[in-house]
Steps between C-alpha positions, in 0.01 A plus 500: 500500500689548167861387445736658263786284397857613522783446251573144555143415601437311182152473376253515224131454463369191313161340478366647835804442705837669561782271390838578659780477252648318782284240333293427802127544507414801696212713622569852599288697754197712404569694190862398492716678240778269386783658293687239318872537464608163355793534279435489126115485559249782464300470802293802584295639795181314573232508759353196672247461773541228758581491872833318540811422334601126478779343334340161433668284241713512183311466162621416150411849377673669791843354498794652670358550862786320662740738324313830502325509837837465701643788301205716593473406874792287596554132506386412853163680463451369144546140631259562779232634279537253216522191740225615737247675258467750804253784451632853519274801553595842340693616810704175515569517114623852546713415811683231299559731202251322253308812469567869566179653596170395686211736464161517644242456213320830420135530427551507121686167526807633319748559776775285340438678160546837662812392679634384161414841361673673777816291450480570127492874570827456709668312209388733227730788566805284504714470185345242257846392378631441850177329595522264215861390565442477870209259427713310257781470768263399775331242284808345350703519816238293693595200292882506546754519769606825657822557300311443179212725618743775573652468151135520359441817721820662370406425137162638545633824652747535210196531276390812684839688487445656153120571534343844499298396801814445708638847418158653574496323843848631573417853392163499689687392821762773452227764428282366795191450283291189406641319193310492178566160347420422150605136470799587284 
């Protein structure tokens, strides 16, 4: 099985294992794709092959687990996973919101990679300016209270108001055609 991590399923590949930005050592199911979304960090999609997800212990290099994991999956479950080092399979990880997709591995061994490409193809037609500020609002908003997060969202949206892409999106909607964004 392959697992694709969702926004909030924090991860990066490092020295043969997936490290949750939640700062817990972890292993994700066969060909797991972990998409890192940690604020102010550039984690990217990676592939890992192991059979289980285990939140085992905090390490010096992986600080922040007690803060990030509860934000990703809730306080009660974060405590349970950190305190027990319980093993989650791909379906359980998906059920708790730690990952967003669980896939059967294909014959080529690149099911997670192909899923990542499919997701990228869904993202590609969207307005690059709006995508950039949405990513910024999500990443920065995860580190603050709701009121501050809403202010960040408003400030990010304000950056799109005067863009050509926003005008193109509105015009395309009015004309019932796909938009042609240019990142301007």
